[in-house]
C-alpha positions as CSV (number, residue, x, y, z in Angstrom):
1,M,24.0,24.2,-6.7
2,E,23.1,21.3,-9.1
3,E,26.8,20.6,-9.4
4,D,26.9,20.3,-5.6
5,G,24.1,17.7,-5.7
6,V,20.7,19.4,-6.0
7,D,18.7,16.9,-8.1
8,F,15.6,19.0,-8.8
9,W,13.8,22.2,-7.9
10,W,10.5,23.0,-6.2
11,V,8.9,25.7,-8.3
12,D,6.5,27.5,-5.9
13,W,4.3,30.6,-5.9
14,Q,4.6,31.5,-9.5
15,Q,1.1,30.8,-10.9
16,G,-1.1,33.6,-12.3
17,N,-2.1,35.4,-15.4
18,T,0.5,38.3,-15.5
19,S,2.9,37.9,-18.4
20,K,3.8,39.7,-21.5
21,I,2.3,37.0,-23.6
22,E,-1.5,37.0,-23.5
23,G,-2.9,33.8,-22.0
24,L,0.4,32.5,-20.8
25,D,0.6,31.3,-17.2
26,P,4.1,31.9,-16.0
27,L,4.0,28.7,-13.9
28,W,3.2,26.6,-17.0
29,M,6.3,28.2,-18.8
30,L,8.5,27.6,-15.7
31,N,7.4,24.0,-15.4
32,H,8.1,23.4,-19.1
33,Y,11.6,24.8,-19.1
34,H,12.6,23.5,-15.7
35,F,11.6,20.0,-16.8
36,L,13.6,20.3,-20.0
37,D,16.6,21.8,-18.3
38,N,16.6,19.1,-15.6
39,G,17.1,16.5,-18.3
40,R,19.8,18.3,-20.2
41,D,22.6,15.8,-19.2
42,G,20.6,12.7,-20.2
43,K,19.1,12.0,-16.8
44,R,15.4,11.4,-16.3
45,P,13.9,14.9,-15.9
46,M,12.0,15.8,-12.8
47,T,10.7,18.9,-11.2
48,F,8.2,19.7,-8.4
49,S,5.6,22.4,-8.7
50,R,2.2,23.8,-8.0
51,Y,-0.7,22.9,-10.3
52,A,-0.7,24.9,-13.5
53,G,-4.0,23.7,-14.9
54,P,-5.2,20.7,-16.9
55,G,-2.4,19.1,-19.0
56,S,0.4,20.3,-16.6
57,H,0.7,16.7,-15.4
58,R,3.1,16.3,-18.3
59,Y,5.8,18.1,-16.3
60,P,6.0,18.1,-12.5
61,V,5.3,16.1,-9.5
62,G,2.3,18.1,-8.2
63,F,2.2,20.0,-4.9
64,S,-1.4,20.0,-3.6
65,G,-1.2,23.2,-1.5
66,D,-0.7,24.1,2.2
67,T,-2.7,21.4,3.9
68,H,-4.1,22.3,7.4
69,I,-3.4,20.2,10.5
70,T,-7.0,19.1,10.8
71,W,-9.1,16.0,10.3
72,E,-11.2,17.8,7.7
73,S,-8.1,18.5,5.6
74,L,-6.9,14.9,5.8
75,D,-10.3,13.6,4.9
76,F,-10.2,15.5,1.6
77,Q,-6.8,14.2,0.4
78,P,-7.7,10.6,-0.7
79,Y,-10.7,11.8,-2.7
80,F,-8.7,14.6,-4.2
81,T,-5.7,12.3,-5.1
82,A,-7.8,9.5,-6.7
83,T,-10.0,11.8,-8.8
84,A,-7.0,13.8,-10.0
85,S,-6.3,10.7,-12.1
86,N,-9.4,11.6,-14.1
87,I,-7.4,14.3,-15.9
88,G,-4.1,12.3,-16.0
89,Y,-2.6,13.8,-12.9
90,G,-1.3,10.8,-10.9
91,W,1.8,12.1,-9.3
92,W,0.6,14.2,-6.4
93,S,2.7,15.2,-3.4
94,H,1.0,16.4,-0.2
95,D,2.2,18.2,2.9
96,I,1.9,14.9,4.9
97,G,1.1,15.7,8.5
98,G,-0.5,19.0,7.7
99,H,1.5,22.2,6.9
100,M,-0.1,24.8,9.0
101,L,-2.6,25.9,11.7
102,G,-4.3,23.3,13.8
103,S,-2.9,21.9,17.0
104,K,-0.9,18.9,18.1
105,D,-2.9,15.6,17.7
106,E,-0.8,12.4,17.7
107,E,-3.6,10.3,16.4
108,L,-4.2,12.7,13.5
109,E,-0.4,12.6,12.7
110,I,-0.5,8.8,12.6
111,R,-3.4,8.8,10.1
112,W,-1.6,11.4,8.0
113,Y,1.5,9.2,7.9
114,Q,-0.5,6.1,7.0
115,F,-2.2,7.9,4.1
116,G,1.2,9.2,3.0
117,V,2.7,5.7,2.8
118,F,-0.2,4.8,0.4
119,S,-0.1,8.0,-1.7
120,P,2.0,8.7,-4.8
121,I,4.7,10.8,-3.1
122,M,5.6,10.4,0.6
123,R,6.7,13.8,1.8
124,L,6.5,15.1,5.3
125,H,6.2,18.9,5.6
126,S,5.3,21.7,7.9
127,S,5.6,25.5,8.3
128,C,8.5,26.9,10.2
129,N,6.9,26.6,13.6
130,E,9.1,25.5,16.4
131,F,6.5,23.0,17.6
132,S,4.9,21.6,14.4
133,G,7.8,19.4,13.1
134,K,6.8,16.0,11.7
135,E,9.9,14.0,12.8
136,P,8.8,10.8,14.5
137,W,11.1,11.4,17.5
138,K,9.0,14.5,18.4
139,F,6.1,12.3,19.4
140,S,5.4,9.8,22.2
141,M,7.1,6.3,22.1
142,E,3.9,4.6,20.9
143,T,3.3,7.1,18.1
144,H,7.0,7.1,17.2
145,A,7.0,3.3,16.8
146,I,3.9,3.3,14.5
147,M,5.4,6.1,12.4
148,N,8.7,4.2,12.0
149,D,6.9,1.0,11.0
150,F,5.0,2.8,8.3
151,L,8.0,4.8,7.0
152,R,10.0,1.5,6.7
153,L,7.1,-0.2,5.0
154,R,7.2,2.6,2.4
155,H,10.8,1.8,1.7
156,R,10.2,-1.9,1.6
157,M,7.5,-1.3,-1.1
158,V,9.9,0.3,-3.5
159,P,10.0,-2.7,-5.9
160,Y,6.2,-2.7,-6.0
161,L,6.0,1.1,-6.3
162,Y,8.6,1.2,-9.1
163,S,6.8,-1.4,-11.1
164,M,3.5,0.3,-10.6
165,N,5.0,3.7,-11.6
166,Y,6.3,2.2,-14.8
167,L,2.6,1.2,-15.5
168,A,1.7,4.8,-14.7
169,S,4.1,6.1,-17.4
170,E,2.2,3.8,-19.8
171,G,-1.2,5.1,-18.7
172,R,-2.4,3.4,-15.6
173,P,-2.1,5.7,-12.6
174,L,-0.7,4.4,-9.3
175,I,-3.9,5.6,-7.5
176,S,-7.2,5.2,-9.2
177,P,-10.9,5.4,-8.1
178,M,-12.7,2.1,-7.6
179,Y,-14.9,2.9,-10.6
180,Y,-12.0,2.6,-13.0
181,D,-12.0,-1.2,-12.6
182,Y,-15.8,-1.5,-11.9
183,P,-17.5,1.2,-14.0
184,D,-20.8,-0.6,-14.0
185,E,-21.0,-1.1,-10.3
186,W,-22.9,1.7,-8.6
187,D,-21.3,0.9,-5.3
188,A,-17.9,1.7,-6.7
189,Y,-18.9,5.4,-6.9
190,A,-20.0,5.5,-3.2
191,V,-16.6,5.1,-1.6
192,K,-15.0,8.4,-2.5
193,N,-12.0,7.9,-0.2
194,Q,-11.2,4.4,-1.3
195,Y,-8.9,3.6,-4.2
196,Y,-6.7,1.0,-6.0
197,F,-3.0,1.4,-5.1
198,G,-1.5,-0.3,-8.1
199,T,-2.9,-3.5,-9.5
200,E,-2.7,-5.6,-6.3
201,L,-4.0,-3.5,-3.4
202,I,-7.2,-1.6,-2.3
203,V,-6.7,1.1,0.3
204,A,-9.3,2.8,2.5
205,P,-7.4,5.4,4.6
206,I,-8.8,6.2,8.0
207,T,-9.5,9.9,8.3
208,S,-11.5,10.2,11.5
209,K,-10.7,9.8,15.2
210,C,-11.0,6.5,17.2
211,I,-14.4,6.0,18.6
212,E,-14.6,6.5,22.3
213,G,-15.0,3.3,24.2
214,V,-13.9,1.1,21.3
215,N,-10.4,2.6,20.8
216,R,-10.8,1.9,17.1
217,A,-11.7,4.1,14.2
218,K,-14.2,3.1,11.6
219,V,-14.2,3.4,7.8
220,K,-16.8,2.1,5.3
221,V,-15.2,-0.2,2.7
222,W,-16.7,-1.6,-0.5
223,L,-15.1,-4.8,-1.7
224,P,-15.8,-6.2,-5.2
225,K,-16.6,-9.8,-5.8
226,G,-13.8,-12.2,-4.7
227,K,-11.6,-12.7,-1.6
228,Y,-9.3,-10.0,-0.1
229,F,-6.6,-10.1,2.6
230,D,-5.7,-7.4,5.1
231,I,-2.0,-7.1,4.6
232,F,-1.4,-6.3,8.3
233,S,-3.4,-9.1,9.9
234,D,-4.0,-11.5,6.9
235,T,-7.7,-11.5,7.8
236,V,-9.5,-12.7,4.8
237,Y,-12.7,-11.0,3.6
238,T,-15.4,-12.1,1.2
239,G,-16.3,-9.3,-1.2
240,D,-19.3,-8.1,-3.1
241,R,-20.5,-6.0,-0.2
242,F,-19.9,-3.0,2.1
243,I,-18.1,-3.7,5.3
244,N,-17.5,-1.3,8.3
245,M,-13.9,-1.9,9.2
246,Y,-12.6,-1.0,12.6
247,R,-8.9,-0.4,13.2
248,D,-6.7,0.7,16.1
249,K,-4.1,3.4,15.6
250,S,-1.4,1.0,14.5
251,T,-3.1,-0.1,11.3
252,M,-5.5,0.7,8.5
253,P,-7.5,-1.2,5.8
254,V,-5.1,-2.2,3.0
255,L,-6.5,-5.2,1.2
256,A,-4.6,-7.5,-1.2
257,K,-6.7,-9.2,-3.8
258,A,-6.8,-13.0,-4.0
259,G,-3.7,-14.3,-5.7
260,A,-1.9,-10.9,-5.2
261,I,1.9,-10.7,-5.6
262,L,3.7,-8.0,-3.7
263,P,7.5,-7.6,-4.4
264,L,9.3,-6.0,-1.5
265,T,12.8,-5.5,-0.2
266,N,14.5,-5.5,3.2
267,E,17.3,-3.3,1.9
268,I,16.0,0.0,3.2
269,F,18.7,1.8,5.1
270,G,20.8,4.7,3.8
271,Q,20.5,4.7,0.1
272,D,20.2,0.9,-0.2
273,F,16.6,1.1,-1.3
274,L,17.6,3.1,-4.4
275,N,19.3,0.0,-5.9
276,N,17.6,-2.9,-7.6
277,P,17.7,-5.3,-4.6
278,R,19.8,-8.4,-4.3
279,D,17.5,-9.7,-1.6
280,L,13.9,-9.8,-2.9
281,V,10.9,-10.7,-0.8
282,L,7.7,-11.8,-2.6
283,F,4.4,-11.8,-0.7
284,V,2.1,-14.3,-2.3
285,Y,-1.6,-14.5,-1.4
286,P,-3.9,-17.5,-2.0
287,G,-7.3,-17.8,-3.6
288,A,-6.7,-17.1,-7.3
289,D,-4.2,-17.3,-10.2
290,N,-2.2,-14.1,-11.0
291,E,0.8,-12.7,-12.8
292,F,3.0,-9.7,-12.0
293,D,5.7,-8.0,-14.1
294,L,8.6,-6.8,-11.9
295,Y,10.1,-3.8,-13.7
296,E,13.6,-2.6,-13.0
297,D,16.0,-0.1,-14.7
298,D,18.9,2.2,-13.7
299,G,16.6,4.7,-12.0
300,E,18.3,7.8,-13.4
301,T,18.6,8.0,-17.2
302,L,16.3,7.8,-20.2
303,G,18.0,4.5,-21.2
304,Y,14.7,2.7,-20.6
305,K,13.4,4.3,-23.8
306,D,16.0,2.4,-25.7
307,G,15.3,-0.9,-24.1
308,H,17.6,-0.7,-21.1
309,F,15.3,-2.2,-18.5
310,A,14.5,-5.7,-17.2
311,I,11.2,-7.4,-16.6
312,T,10.9,-10.5,-14.4
313,K,7.5,-12.2,-14.8
314,L,6.1,-13.7,-11.6
315,I,3.4,-16.3,-11.9
316,N,1.1,-17.4,-9.0
317,D,-0.4,-20.6,-10.5
318,N,-2.5,-21.3,-7.6
319,S,-4.6,-23.9,-9.4
320,K,-1.4,-26.0,-10.2
321,C,0.2,-25.5,-6.8
322,E,3.1,-23.7,-8.4
323,F,4.9,-20.4,-8.3
324,V,7.1,-19.6,-11.3
325,I,9.8,-16.9,-11.5
326,K,10.7,-16.5,-15.2
327,K,14.2,-15.5,-16.1
328,P,14.4,-11.8,-16.6
329,Q,13.9,-10.4,-20.1
330,G,15.8,-7.3,-21.3
331,D,19.0,-5.7,-19.9
332,I,19.9,-8.1,-17.1
333,G,23.1,-6.1,-16.6
334,L,21.0,-3.7,-14.6
335,L,20.4,-6.4,-12.0
336,P,22.7,-7.7,-9.2
337,K,25.0,-10.5,-10.4
338,T,22.8,-12.9,-8.4
339,R,19.7,-12.6,-6.4
340,N,18.3,-14.2,-3.2
341,I,14.5,-14.6,-3.1
342,Q,12.2,-15.3,-0.2
343,L,8.7,-16.4,-1.1
344,H,6.2,-15.7,1.6
345,F,3.0,-17.7,1.1
346,L,0.6,-15.9,3.4
347,A,-2.6,-16.7,5.2
348,T,-2.0,-20.4,4.8
349,N,-1.2,-23.6,6.5
350,D,2.1,-25.6,6.7
351,N,3.3,-27.1,3.5
352,K,6.2,-28.7,1.6
353,A,7.9,-27.6,-1.6
354,D,10.2,-28.9,-4.4
355,I,12.3,-26.3,-6.2
356,Y,13.4,-26.5,-9.8
357,V,15.9,-24.3,-11.6
358,G,15.2,-25.1,-15.2
359,E,14.8,-28.8,-15.2
360,T,17.2,-29.4,-12.3
361,K,15.8,-30.1,-8.8
362,V,17.7,-28.1,-6.2
363,E,17.8,-28.2,-2.4
364,A,14.5,-26.9,-1.0
365,L,14.8,-24.5,2.0
366,Y,11.5,-23.8,3.6
367,A,9.8,-23.3,7.0
368,Y,6.4,-22.5,8.4
369,D,5.8,-19.6,10.8
370,E,2.9,-20.6,13.0
371,N,2.5,-17.1,14.5
372,S,2.1,-15.3,11.1
373,H,0.6,-18.4,9.3
374,T,3.3,-17.9,6.6
375,F,5.0,-20.6,4.6
376,V,8.5,-19.3,3.6
377,V,10.6,-20.7,0.7
378,E,14.2,-19.4,0.2
379,I,16.1,-19.4,-3.1
380,K,19.8,-18.6,-2.9
381,D,22.1,-17.0,-5.5
382,W,19.8,-17.2,-8.6
383,D,21.9,-16.2,-11.7
384,Y,18.9,-15.6,-14.0
385,N,19.9,-18.3,-16.6
386,E,16.9,-20.5,-15.9
387,D,13.3,-20.1,-14.8
388,I,12.5,-21.1,-11.2
389,R,9.5,-23.3,-10.3
390,V,8.4,-23.7,-6.7
391,C,6.0,-26.8,-6.6
392,L,4.0,-27.0,-3.4
393,E,2.9,-30.4,-2.1
394,R,-0.5,-29.1,-1.3
395,K,-2.5,-26.2,-2.8
396,H,-1.9,-22.8,-1.2
397,E,-5.2,-22.8,0.6
398,I,-6.8,-20.0,2.5
399,R,-6.4,-20.5,6.2
400,P,-9.6,-19.7,8.2
401,N,-9.5,-16.5,10.2
402,D,-8.7,-16.7,13.9
403,V,-11.9,-15.1,14.9
404,K,-11.4,-15.9,18.6
405,A,-8.1,-14.0,18.7
406,A,-9.4,-11.1,16.7
407,V,-12.5,-10.7,18.9
408,Y,-10.3,-11.0,22.1
409,D,-8.2,-8.1,20.9
410,I,-11.3,-5.9,20.3
411,L,-12.8,-6.7,23.7
412,N,-9.5,-6.4,25.6
413,T,-9.1,-2.8,24.6
414,A,-12.8,-1.8,24.6
415,E,-13.9,0.3,27.5
416,I,-17.1,-1.5,28.5
417,S,-17.8,-3.6,31.6
418,Y,-16.0,-6.9,32.2
419,I,-19.3,-8.7,32.5
420,E,-20.4,-7.4,29.0
421,K,-17.0,-8.5,27.6
422,E,-17.6,-12.0,28.9
423,D,-21.1,-12.1,27.6
424,V,-19.9,-11.2,24.1
425,Y,-16.9,-13.6,24.2
426,R,-18.7,-16.7,25.6
427,P,-20.6,-17.8,22.4
428,I,-17.4,-17.2,20.3
429,M,-15.3,-19.3,22.6
430,A,-18.0,-22.0,22.6
431,G,-17.7,-22.2,18.8
432,R,-21.3,-21.4,18.2
433,S,-22.5,-20.7,14.6
434,K,-22.2,-17.3,13.0
435,D,-26.0,-16.9,12.9
436,Y,-26.2,-17.7,16.6
437,I,-23.5,-15.3,17.5
438,I,-25.0,-12.4,15.5
439,S,-28.4,-13.1,17.0
440,E,-26.9,-13.2,20.5
441,L,-25.0,-9.9,20.0
442,S,-28.1,-8.2,18.6
443,G,-30.1,-9.1,21.6
444,R,-27.7,-7.7,24.1
445,S,-27.5,-4.1,25.2
446,I,-23.8,-3.5,24.5
447,D,-22.1,-0.5,22.8
448,G,-23.1,-0.5,19.2
449,D,-19.6,0.1,17.8
450,V,-18.1,-2.7,20.0
451,R,-20.9,-5.0,18.7
452,D,-20.2,-4.0,15.1
453,A,-16.5,-4.4,15.4
454,V,-17.0,-7.9,16.7
455,I,-19.5,-8.6,13.9
456,E,-16.9,-7.5,11.3
457,Q,-14.6,-10.3,12.4
458,V,-17.3,-12.9,12.7
459,L,-18.6,-12.2,9.2
460,A,-15.3,-11.3,7.5
461,Y,-15.1,-14.6,5.7
462,I,-18.2,-16.1,4.2
463,D,-17.9,-19.4,2.4
C-alpha cells in the first residue's frame, strides 16, 4: 500500500499494559517502530497515533480522541492543545467538527472549523453516520461559504505555518499558552483558551453560541502591552487589558502584534500549496519594528539536517520607513527560479514607495485599496541575487479605526428596536468624545451585550 502512495499510518486502539515485556505499552513500541520504518527510504518520518504517555511526542502527530459534537467538547480543545505544549507535545490533531453523538448545529460546526484552522493539524473527521459528515457542501450556503473561506485561509498560511513548525522542531511550539511569553503577568494565566499561534498571532477561539438579540458571540481576551490588529477587520486594539470581543459567525479574534509579518501564498489549489510558492504575499502591520525568518526546504526528506534549506530574512523597519527582503541564505536551489512578491501594508493610509534591488532603483509598482486600507507594493521576478529595499515616502502609520462603520454593523444586525438603534448611533455619528459616548450608553436602557459590543469598538484603540 505504501508503494501505491500511502504516506503514513494512523495507529489507533493499541494502547494498554498487556505485553510480554513488563511495563512496556504496546502503543509506545508501535509508535517507535512505525516512525523509524516510515523514514526508511530517507524521507522525513511521520506517523499518526493515540497518546502513549509523556515523552511520546517524539514520534507521532497526536490524536486527541473521539471528540463529541457539543459546545462543551469544543470549549475544552484550545486549553487542552495549548497546555499540551507544557510536556513538549505540540503536534495535536483533533476530530474537527466533532466525531460522534450530538446533533446538527451549523453555528457549532463553523466554530469548530475556525478553531481547526488555528490549531496544529487541520483534520475534519466524523463517525460513519450518514448525516454527520463535515463536508462544507452538506451545510447551508452561508455556512458553506464561511467554511470555504477558512479552509482556503489555512492553505494560504502554509508559508507561515511551515516557518513556525521549523521553530517548533527547534523547541518553540506552534501553539503556546500566553504565560510562555508573559510568565510574570498574572492575567496571562486567566485566559485558558487563548494562545500564541506562532510568533506573530494571538488567537482566542470562540467556543460558545451567539448571544440572542446581538447575533454575535462573546469571548474574553487579554492583550499584553502594545498594539494589536484583528487580521479580519484590521481593527487596532490597545493592549495591557482585558477586552470582551464580540464576533458574528463569519469571524473570530485573531490578533497580529504591532509590526507583525505574515507570509502567505495564493497558490492553494490541487497540490500547489505543497510547493515553495513562486508568488509570495507578505502581510505587514504597522506600529513597531520586527523581523521574520521565512524557512523553506524540500518538504519531504531529511536533507535539511545537512543544510539543505533556505532562510529569507524579512525586516519591517517601521522606524526608518523601510521594508527589507534579504537575499536567501542556504540552498536557494530549493526555491523557484524567480519569485513575485506582493507587500500588503495593512491598516494604513495611502503612500508612495521607491524600490531598490541592491543599489539599483527599479520601477515601483504600487496602489492603495481604500476599501481595505491597504497599500500594496509589487515586486516582479526577483532572482535572489540582491537584497530588496522598499522605501516608503511616509511612515507606515496606524490608520484610525472606522468606529462609525463598525458600530453600524453591530446595530444593523442587533435585534433591538429601531428607536434604540438610533439613540445609540446618534452620538457616534455626531463625533462626540469617547467619554461622552460611554456615559450616554451607560445611561440608556438598552440590551447589555449590544451596549458592550458597541463599547468594544469605541474603546478598541486608546491613544
